[in-house]
C-alpha angles and dihedrals in degrees: 000000000000092000091051090052091050090049090053091050092049090053090054096048103041103027095244127329093252088068097048109114096123138047134207120236124192092216097041097123092062086071120012101173095109093055099032123027091197088075088068114120099011088150133044088226125082105263120202117183128180133172136173123201121194119185128201096003112195101045109140095225094047091233096141116120117261125194128186121185132185124184128180127176146143141186127250107203095193091067098026089236141123125220126196151145134221134194133181139175117202123184122187116193118312098308113048133053135166131201119191126182124172145153122234137205130188132184118206128211126189106225090180140337090284105029126072126185125193134187121202143190130192132191134179144104138296125203118198120192128188128183105198092195088069098033107118104158109069136176133189089262091059095061110126097028095123100134133063107283123206114169130178121202137183110240133204135175139183134195148151134213136193119206128194129166091257104023135045125184137169146172131196144169117214129194095025092174093051129112110290097182109087090207090063098047115113137162091276100044129083125226133193116276127202123209128187129170143164129193130188133200125211126177106222097177138346091285103020125086129179120207114186118184143182125206131189129186132176126184116165105299093351119099125177126188119180137178122195138177122190126183119206123201121203089340087282112078129042142176132178152167131227140178131208109206098195094058104023094241128152116204126206118199132187132169150152134221126198121179104304099350128084131179128182139176132196133188128199122222114191116213098182134081093289096046094126092061097043094049090081093068120119136175127196123193129193122183135179125195103191117192115233100178118085113224120235121234090259092050092049090051092049091049092050089049091052090052091050091050091049091049092051091049091053092049091049090050091052092051091049091053092050091052091053 
């Protein structure tokens, strides 16, 4: 009975397991390489991003979905291009799992002094595995899947992104060589997925910044619409709220960044009929932004001077508060 209930919940949250080629992450916009190859090389530093999402922790049969993602990329200024790689493992219930590994390339074009456009391509492999002995959710397309299924596919993706100081937007199509006919989609096939997003940036005060965002994803029968708003303080601390309309989920995100290291955490709060199950969903993000360019003596001196000025400003602000 419990497995039947979990199957029902899965069908609500992911629109049917036959449609599940993609997953939704609360901290996706911190690193977009896996959904849009054009985001490759958006920094001259080597960027390493990892996140693990565990849903419905505490279930006795360990059937809650688990997703692990790893992105790595950097920018090569001589060819105005970014190179990167992405890997993810996505497990749904006890029966279905997906492994995706691919390389990404992006070419960047300066449209103006303040606007950058990039075009990206990705290519790799996808492995889909299905254990029919544990396969509870079924569709008409899954008829005949009575043996262990282990399929390997070639994967390709395309996307573009426009970046401005205050606005970022992008669009991509993943799994271009997937099954386009909905009647042929099963739990072990892949189908094209569309991603679109836009993020703004507003300076509220000298040390406070608001970044609202909207994300959309479509993969076969699965649609995901999400609104988020994150507030940054002193470019170091952040906290935010989000809402996923397709599954009635609120997300709470907090994090901290110090020099080249970043850590973030998000928690899902379901507000629908299955809120009690979804409330045990957690996501942990770790990111490293490792400098590759050695600073000259003049640049080091300028950086030290900036730090001294910032320190003096903080001390002056403390004194001003004490006087009040």
